N, C-alpha and C positions, 0 to 999 in steps of 0.2 A: 785640623790644624791649618791655620792661616799661613799662606806662603807669599812672601814679598820679595821683590827684586828691585835693587837700586841700580840706576844707570847714570853714568857720566861720560864725558868725551872718550877717555882712554882707559878707564877702569884701573887707574893707578893712584888716584888721590881721593876725590870726594866719594865716589860710590863704595870703594872698599872701606873708607873710614865709616861711612853710614852702615855698611854691613856689620862691622865689628862693634860699633856703638850700639846698634839695635840688638845684636846677639847678647851683649853685656847687659843691657837694660832688661831684656826678656829673661835672661838667666837669674838676675837679681830679684825679679818680680815673680819668678816661677811661671812664666807664660810660655807654653810650647808654641814655637813659631819657626817655620823654615825661612831662612834669610840667606840671600846670595846677592852678588853684584856682577854687572857686566859693562862692556863698553858699547858706545854708540858708533864708534869708528874702528878701523883696523890698525891704527898707528902704533899701539902699544901691546898688541896681542902677544901673549906669552911672557910678558914682563911681570915681575913682582911689583908690589905696592912701592911707590916712590919713597925714597929714604926719609924725606922730611915728614911725610904723612905717617910713616911708622914711628918716627921719633915723637911726633905729637901724641899719638895714641899711647906710647910708652909713658910719656910725661904725665898723661891723664890717668894712667892705671888701667887702660882698656886692653884686655888680652887680644892678641891677633896671632895669625899664623902665616907662613909662606903661602903664596897663592900665585896663580898665573892669570893675567888679564885675558878675558875672552869676549867675543862679540855677541850681542843680542841675536837671538834666532826666532824664527816663527814658532818653534816648539815652546820657547819660553813663555810666549803669550798664552799658550794653552795650559802650561804647567804652573803658572803663578796667578794668584788672586789680585795682587796689586803690584803695579810697576811705577816706581817713583823716580823721577828725573830731577836733575839739578838746575837746568836753565833752558831757556827757549831754544837754543841751538840743539840741545839734546833732544827736545821734543820733535823738532823737524827731522833729525836723524832717525829717531825711533820710528816715526810714521813712514819714513822712506823705507825702512827695513820691513816693517809690519804691513804696510799698505793702508791700514785703517785700525780703528780701535772700537769695534762694534759693541764690546762689553764695558766700555768706559773704565778700563783698568789703568790707563796711563794718566798720571797726575804729577804735578810739580810737588816736590817734597815739602817746601814751604808754600803755604797757600797764597801768600801775598807778595812774594819776591823770589828772585833767584838766589841760589846758594853761591856765595863768593867763590871764585875760582883761583886757588892758590898757585896754579901753574903760572899765571900772569902776574900775580901780585906778590908772591912769595910770603903771603900772610896766612900761614896755616892755623893760627889761633882763630882768626875770624871765620875761616872755613870750618874749623872744628865746632865753634859755637853755633854757626848756622846749621850744620848737619845735626848736632845734638838737639837743637831746638826743633828741627823738623822731625827727628826720630821721636822725641817726646810727644809732639803734637800728633803724629800719626799713630803712635802706640795708644794714646788716649782715645783717639778716634776709633781705632780698631777694637779697643776694649768695650767702648759703648756699643759698637755694632754687634759684637759677640754677645753682650748682655741682652740685646734686643731679641736674640734667637733663643735665649734660655726660657 
């Protein structure tokens, strides 16, 4: 089973949206995958997903549950196959926590740009669309990788 981890600044907007969008996509396509999300900083540890992020998922029909933001740990690097971050600042924070990425697990969710940060823009629709696009892209990429091992 492939295990993926999403990372954003506080783990209350983009990364939990990605977690629940990916879980929904996998469920609908019958793909077994372990999916979780974490923060790259301590600011929101223990907090649930931000209300506008929950509202956007509800609007789009994406199931979600209560959760608590937690920080990325060294053991996460060992326990997950792929770690997807939202923006360049997240990458710097991730590498500060991990020290390095010898297995090249850490990648930006969208290959060509950062995911819009709704914390600053209050534009949860754009963030949702960016996250969904990234999840679809990565799911397709992971499916191709899995097919190569068959």
